[in-house]
N, C-alpha and C positions, 0 to 999 in steps of 0.2 A: 504494500499500499504506500509506503514512504517512498519507494524506487518509482513508483508511478507519479504520485505526486510531484517529487524532483523532476522526472522527465517533462510533465505538465510545464512545471515553472519554467525550466530551460527553453521549452519551445515558446512559451508565452515572450520570453524575454529575448528570443533572437527576433521573433516578429516584431516587437519594439525596437528593435536595434536596427533591423533592415528594413521593413515595411517603408518609413518614410524614406529612404533612398530609393526604393523600388516604385515608390508611387510618385516621388518627385522626378519624372521623367521631364516636366515642362515648367516652365515658369512664367510667371504673369508679370508683364512690367506695363508701362505707359510713358509717352512721350506728349508734347503740346499742352500739358497743364503744369504749371509748379507743383500743383499737390494732385495726388491718386485718389482721395477718397471723396467721397460724395459732400461730406460734412465741408469740409476744408477746402473745396476746390476754387479756383478762380472763375468767377462768373463769365459769361458768354459775352463777347462783342461789345464792349462798353466803349460808347460813342461821346460820352461828355464827361465831366469830373468837376467835382466842387470839393475842395480840402477845408476842411473846419481849421480853426487856430491852433487846437491842441493836436491836431495831426489826423484826424479821423478822416478817411476819404469815401466819399461816395461815388459812385458812378452808376450812369444810365444806360439801359440798354432795350433796343425793342424785343428782343428774343431770348428767354433763358427757360426752358422747359421743366427746369427743377426746382427753382424758386423766384423770388420776387426779382422784377427788371433793374431795382436799385440795390445794388451789392455795396456792403460796407466793409472796409479794412483799416486795419492799423498796424502798425511796426511790423510790415510783412505777412501779416496773416489776415483771414476770412474771418469776420466777426458775425455776418449776417447780411439779412436783406429786408427790404421795405417792399410790401405791396405784393401784387400777384403777379404771374407770367405774363398776362395780356395787359397790364396797365398802363406801360408807359412806352412813347415813342423813341426815347433814347438821344435822340438829339438837343437838349439842352436841359442842365439841371444849375441849382445854385440854392444857397441856403444862409440861415443865420445862427443865433446863438439857440432859437426852440425849434426852428423849421425848415423843411426841405421842400422846395419847389422845383419841380420837373414837368416837362411837356407830358401829356398824357397821349395815348394811341388813341387812333379812331375806334370810335364805339357806335352803335346805333342810337346810343340814348342821347350822347352830347356831340358825336360828330368827331371831327379834329379842330384843332386849333386853342385846348384847353389846356391850362396850367393846374395841376394838382398841389395843394399844400399839405404837408404831412408832419405830423409832430415828432420829433428827432428823440423821445423819450418813449411815447407809446407806438410809435412805428404807424399810426393809424392817420389816414386821411381826413382832415377835418374842415376843408375848402376848395371848391372850385372856382377857378376863375376863366371866365369866357373871352379869348384874348383876340381870335381872329374872325372874320367875317368868312374864311373859306372854312367851310365846316364839313365838305365833302371829300377830302382828301385822304387817301388810303395809303400811300406809297411815299410819297415826301414828305421832307420835314415841314410843318408851316410855322413853328416856332423855332427860329434858329439860335437864339441867344436868351439868357436869362442872367441877372445880378441884382444883387441887394445891396442896399446902403441905408443903413440906419433904419428908418420906418418904412423906406420905398421899396417898391419892386419893380423892374424894369424888364419888359419882354419885348424881343425884335419878332414882329409880325411880317413875316417875310412877303407874302402874296400881297398884303396890306400896304406894303411899303411905307412902315412907320414902326418907330419905337413906341411903345405903350408904357406909360406910368401909372403904377397902382400903389396904394398903401399896401403894405404886407397884411391888411385884412381885406385886402381885395376891390378896395374903394377906387374907381379911377380918379384921376387927377388930370393927366394931359397926353396928348400926341406929339411926337416929334417925327415929321416927314423926313424918311431916309429911304433912298431907291435900294432895294436888295440889302436890307439889313441882316448883318450876322451875328457873330459872337458881340459880347457887351463887357464893358469894364466901367466902374465908377472910382474915381480918384478921391482922395483926401478932402478936396473942395468941393465935392459934388458934381463935378463937372463927369459929364456921360461920354464914353470911347465906345463908337461902334465901328466894325468891322465890315466892309463890303467887299467880299471874299473875292467875286469874279474879277474887280476891278482893283483889287490890289491897294486898296485904300483904307484907313481907319481915321473916322470924322470924330472932331470932338465939339461937344454943346456943352453950354453953361446949365445951371440947376433949371433955367426958366424954359431951356430949350433952345437958347440962340446959337448961332453955329460959330465957333472960334477956330481952332486950328485943323490943319488937315495933315495927316503922314503919307505921302506917296510913295508908296514902296517900288520895286520895278515893277514891269510888266507882267512879269511871270509870276511874281510874289501873289500867293494865295494865303491870306491870313483866317488861321482855321482855330485860332484860341488866344484870348486877351486873359491877362493878371496884372492888376495893378498892385505892385507891392509897396505898401505903407513903410517898411523898415527904411526903403532907400529912396522913394518917390519917383522909382522907374515903373514903365510901362514895358511889360513882356509879352511878345507876340509871336505866337506859333506859326510857322510858316511851312505849308504842306506843299510849295511850289518847289521848283528844284533844288533849292537850298538846302531844304529840311533841317531848317533849325528853328532856334529860337532867337529871335532879334529884340535887344532890350535899349530902349530909349528914354532919355531925360526928357521929362514933359514940364520942366518948372517954368518956361517960357516958350520960346518956340522949339518945337521938338527936334530932336536929335539923335541919331545912333550912337550910343555909346559901346554897345559890345554886343557879343553874340555867345550862344550858348549852344554847344553839339558842332560835329565836324560838317564843314562846308560841303553841301551834297548830301550829307546822310548816309543812309544805305547805299548811294548809287556812286558814291566817292570812289574814285580810283587809286588816288595817292595814297592813303593809307588803309587800303583794304581791297578786297575783290568785289567789284560790283554785285549788288546784290546782297551783300553782307552785312547783317546787322551787327548792333554790338553797344555798349556802355554810352555811346554818346553818336551812333550812326543810327539817328533816328529815322522812322518811314514818315507817315502823316501824322503831325503833331496835333492831337485833338483835344487836350487839354494840359492846361499849366496851373500850379498853385504850389504855396508855401505855407508853412505852420509859423507860430510865433519863435521856434527853436532855430528858424533859418533854414530848415529842410526844405529841398524843392522836390516836387513831383510832376513828373511828365507822363501823359499818357500819349501813347502812340498806337495808331491802326495799322497793322501791315496792310498792303494795299490787297484789293481782290473783294468783289461783294455781287449785290444784285438787287433786284427790284425790292425785296422786302426788309433792306436794310439790316438784315438781322444775322447776316451770313457773312459779315467783312471779313477781314483777314484775322481779326482777333483783338483781343485784349494785352496790351504790353504796357504794364505801367513801372516806372523807373524811380526810385528814391536817392536823392543824392544830399550829401551832408553840406554846411554852408561854405565849405571848401571846393564844392562841385565833384566831390568823389563820390562814387556809386557806393550804396549801403546794401540793397536789394532791389530785386524785382519781382513782380507777380505777371504771369504770363496763363493766357488761354488762348490758344493759337488754331484752335480747329471746333466747329460745331459740327455741322452735318458735311464729314469729309473722310476721305481714306487716304492713307500715305503708302506708298510702293518701295519694298526694301529694294535698294540700287544693286545691282548684281557687279558694277564696276568697283564697288567699295566692299564685295561680298556681304552685302547686307548691312553694313555700318551706318548708311547714310538711308534718310525716308523721304521720298519725295511725294508731297501732297498736290494739288491743284495750283495752289499759289505759293507754298511755304516749304522749307527743307529743314529736317530735323536729324539730330541723331542723340546718341547716350542712351543713357537708362534713367529710371526714377525721375521722371519728369523730361528728363534729356535737355539737349542743347537745340536751341533756336539756331540755326545756321544762316538761313536767307529768305528773303521775299522774293518770288521771283518774277513779279510784276513790276516792269517799268514804264509808269502812267506819262513820263516827258517824252521817250522817244517812239513808245508805242501807245498813242493815247485812245486807239481804237481795239484795244485789246479786248478780246470777249469776256475777260474775268473780270473787268472793269465797267462793261456796257451793260448799264441796268437794262437798258432795253432788248437786251438780247433774248431770243425765246427761250434759253435754259435758264431755270430758276437760280442755278448758282452753278460754277464749276471747280470745286473745292474736292472733287474726287480723282486722284492721281494714278496714270499708269504709266510705266517707264520701261523703255528698252534701251541697254547700254551695248552698243554694237561699235567693235574695233576705236574704243576711245571717244566716239560719238555717243550724244544722249537724244533719244527722243521721248518728248513727256506728251501724254494725250490728258486732258483736262475734261470732265463731265460734269454734269449735275448727280441728283439725288436719284431719280429715273429719268434717264437720257434718252431720246432717241438721236442726239447730236452730238458729235464728238470733236474736240478741238486739237488741234496738233502744234507742238511748239518742238525748237531745237535750242543748243546751247553753243557757244563757241568761246574761244579764249577771250576775245575782245570786250565781250558782255559777260564774262565771268558767271554768275549765278543766275543771271536773267534769261526767262524763257521767251524766246522770241517766236512771235505768231507766225504760222506758215498756212496752213489748210484746216479745212472741215470736211465731215462727212455726215451728212450729203454734202456735197460742193464740186467745184471745177478740178479740182486736183484728182478727185476719182471718178468723175463725169456720172456722176447721179443727183439727182433730187429726190431720190426714195428716201425717208428716215430708215433709220436702223433700229428695227421693231424686232428682229429675231435672233440678236446678239452680236456682242462685239469683242474682240480681243485684237490687242497689240502682243505679238509673240516675243520670244527673246530675242530674236534675229531681225528684230524691226518689221517682220511682215505683219500686214494688218487682214483681218478676217470679218467680215459684216454679213450677217442677215438682214439685207435689204428688203424692206417691206412689199409684200404683194409680188414677190418676184421668185417666193418658192426654191430659192438658192442661196448658198453660201458662197460668198464672192471672196475670193483671195487676191491680194494686191500685193505681189512680191516687192521688197524693196529692191530698189536697183542701184543706190548708192548715195552719196554725200557729196555737195558742192564744196567748193574750198571756204565756204563759211558756214560748213556745217549742216547746211540744210538738205533735208531728206528727199527722195522723189522715190514713186513707187511705179510700177508694170502696169499696165492694163489689167482689169479685172478677169479674173479666171471663176467661171460658175461651175459649181457643183451642185446637183438635185439635192436638197433636203431629205434623208431619207422619210418614208413614209413612217415608219414607226416612232418617230420622235415628233412628229407635227401636233399641234404648232410649237415650232422652236421657239426658246426664249434665251439660251446663253449658248454660247461657243467660247471654249477653250482649246488651243493648240498648244502642246509642248513639243518645239523643231527637235532637241535633243533626242527623243525617242519617237518621232513621229507619231504621237499620240494625238487623237482628236477627241474631245469630250463636250457631248450634246447634250442639254437639258431641256426638257419638255416644259412647255407654259401651259397656262389656262385658257380655256376657252373663253370668249368674250372680247370685248373692245379693250379692257385694261388687261388681259389675261397677260399679254407681253411684258408686263413689269414684274411678275412673279414667277415661281417655279412651280410644277407639279411635282409628281412623285417619280418620275422614270429619268434617269440619266444614262447615256449610252457612250461607251468608251469603246474607240477603234483604234487598234495597234494597226500603225503601216497605212495611215491615210493617205499621204501624198503616194505611196507604193502602190497604191491601188484598191486597198480596203476600205470603201465607203458605203457598204452594204452589211458586214457582217459583224455587228458589236460584240465585243466580250472583253470584259464582263457587263452586264448590264446592272446596274445600282437601282435597288428599290427604295426610295426615302420613306421611311414610316412615321418620322416626326412631324409635328404640324407646321404649315406655312414656312417652307424653305423659300428664302429670298434672294441668297448671294452665294456664289461659289468660286473658289480660286483653286488651282492647282499648281503644284511643284513636285518636281523628282518622283516618286513613286504614289503621290498622295492626293486627292480630293478631299478640299476643305468646305464644309457646308455650313451656312449661319442660317438663323429663322428670324421671322418678325412677329412680333406681338405674343411672345411665347417665353423663350428662353435666351439668355445669352450665350448659349452653348454653341461650340463649334465642333463638329463632326468631322472625323478622319477616316477617309475610305481608302483601301486598299486599292489602287488601279489595275492590279493585277489579278485578285482575287474578288473584288467588291466587297470585301468585309470591312464592319466597321472596327476599326483597330484601336481608337482612342476618343474621347469627347473632352476637349477642352474647355473648362468652365472656369477654375479659380484655383490657381497652386495653392497647396495648404502647406504652412499657414501662409496667410496672405490679406494684405489689407487694402488691396488695389480694387477700386469701384469699377467694373466692367461694363455696367451699362444694363439696359433691359433685352437689348435685341439687335438685329442687323435690320435698320430701316431704310435699306437701300440697295439698289442692284449691283453695284460694284463696290459695297462697302468692306470687302475683303479682299487682301491681296497676301500673295505668298512668294517665297524664295527659299530654296535649298542652299544653305551654304558649302564651302569646298569642305568643313570638317564633317557634314552629313547632318548637320542641324538643320531643322526647317524653321524658317522665321513666319509668322502668319500676323499680320496686322488687321485691326478691326476697327471700323468706325465706331465711336462712342458719344454720340449725342447727347448722352442723357448726363455724361461728366465732361464734355466738352474737351476730349482728349482722344488719344488713338491708344488703343490696348494692344500691346505687341506679346503675342506667345513664342517662345523658344524652346522647341521640342526635338528630342533625340529619340527616334524610336528604339 
């Protein structure tokens, strides 16, 4: 009996000793957010900022699915939020000792053009102030600037071409006529400074509304943030034009430029870094500037890239500097609804999203913003009238030292192609679209899309009943790719309607996933996935294996090496790994234990998963995490 107990104890001890090692075949990691838990994460796409004297930071966003759109930070940490998910427009926020004032999002109750007042202690709304006569705008900002001074509140009514002055209790006092007013500041004398962003000017008015001085910046300057520094008497102007820095003006009499803060050219500078590279003072677009009474400076920049709903811009990037200008900390939330592809050119160390590049672990490092709005103002990633909702989903091919980036939206039927070269560094240069002239088609891509690792393009063009293969023919001297004419192969009847295409050139393997019937079925996946070994060798009719998906609501697939990875929507965040030779489910990636990484609810996007097999045999799988505004990274060795 004692011997049996001893053997049982020894077996239990061995299980306890070795089980964690056996089970820990994968790790769960993340990039694109400073923090990896839901409670501490940095909020989504802050578009404006107000800093209280004691150093509490309030930012406003148009979209954050897991908390209120006014986020609160202090000392490099998230401390909560105000309001609900749908409350705020995001374009303007200010405050005083007791209250926060923020532009509200359009609702059917009061429309657009309304400011809400929130008690800073109770965090509840206690006043609505109707500012603009434009009450039907659902996409653009109507209120483009807010500021307080003493008992007064100032609001820029952009379509009304006026700055409206109220008491902080909502009583109207006066209007100041200004064409296209933007961000606001009020100096210690009560004079009002109003930016006209597109004109590159800042106008000064006395408290009665009479015009005083005008600061005329360069024709290309775009004043996007104003802050009056009471300690110095200077006016700080964030410029999202080509300078991408903060300009500091003495306004004691006739305004004149005193100094600047930030590297000239910001992230587009090529003298102190690589074009596109972000850094401590390599700003993108400066969206907010503020200081506290200790002299700490806070700068909100937004990486470029966005869409018509304003909630899917490049992200939140807050920098804190001490009174000497030395960086103290950063708070970053750089991805909302988007994915990032592991770069084979770095053996999976770098990740390319539709607009940003990341590397590292445990939040990672924000390497670069790949959008250049100065040289490429028509880039579809910043065209809010583009047909796609946003282009934050990245697919990447590294071919002979050249990289091809394809960016797309959440549920796309249009895909955008970009290339890179040495002269432009990390900037992705717009090339072509499919559908488009480069691929000689106007048909939307409704039956699957794949940029394979050799740079070839595979597209299921709508209503053609064919898989179109566009072979990469090469690159020109500037790194721009070209493709040959499309080669059509009939879609196997056993997999119609087709919804996904993945081709693995190293093993000549084609993976096809069936969609659902109906007009929207092409955005979803059914239960059948067919694997064809030797597709280009001629096997286009005999799949082996056929994988039957049994979990509910498959949404996104990706493949690398010997595995197909499947993610699901409206159910679980699990990623199932199926063996491409046997069709068996070999593992499920959920969350490695122990782990405190928040992996989100599901995969709510067609191309929200990307994968790569490293030279070590390790699989790197990335997952869109719109809930935690991050990108989840699984590293798995079978």
